[in-house]
Each structure stands twice: as C-alpha cells, then as structure tokens.
Phi, psi and omega in degrees: 000145182277179185287351177292339176299336177292340184275354186117190185298165166280104194296318181299313174296321183294313182294318172303309176316302187296325178300310183303313181298311180300311176298322176304310190295306172321309177294316179307310185290316176300311188277322182240353176078015178215155177293154186312318187297338190259005179278151169301174176292319176301307185300316171311308179302319178295311186294316177293330177293314180299322174303310189295321179291316179300319183283343175276340188287139179267110184250020181276131177257094183307326186291327180258351185059042186245130167249121183276118176265149175284162169307323175291334176284329184284315171303312176302315187293320180302309184287322182293320178308310174297310183303308180292320180302310183295327183299311186273344185247355179270143175301129174068013184281334182251102180303134176096339184245155182295150178306139185050052177314314174260116182281328175252102188304335175296337178287342181277358192261359185270000000 
C-alpha cells in the first residue's frame, strides 16, 4: 500500500461504496416497499442486479450536456453532501488532515 494510506481513506472508493448502498436501498424500497436488509435473498439478488445495471448505465446526454441521475444517486448525493461536509469541516473529524480542513462548507458542495 502506498503512502497515501496514511492520510485516511480513499475518498472516491468511500463515496462509491456509499453510493451503491444508498442506491440499493432506494431500489429495494421502490420495488418492494422495504429496505434492502429486510428483503428475502431472492429479492436482494434482484435488487443487487438492478444496482449493478443502474450504476453502469451511461445516462449522459451529449446534445444537452445533461447527466440524468437516478433516484438512488440523488439520495446518495444528498446524504453524502452532509456526511462529507461534516467530515472535512469539524475539528479532528478527518484523521490525518488538519482540523477544519475545509474552511468554507459551501465549497464541499461542488
């Protein structure tokens, strides 16, 4: 493992992992009316396959330069915006980084 591991987690991997979890729960609720953890193993398999399909799909529309987000991606963005903003702006929240690493919370919403 490289020296970057000393500065904390791989933020891209963390974001993508949470994106898949939130998308999975969103799909489970939309399709079955229950969170993923409450589904049968067959239902979980169907929901997991749908997550893989949804997250691999290219929904960028070049003509309008628009990226269409799924409900799961919208939910993940909303929840993670708050989580990451707190992570980088609270004192001692981000291991390996200075306290209050991001001074302006609005800059973390880009």
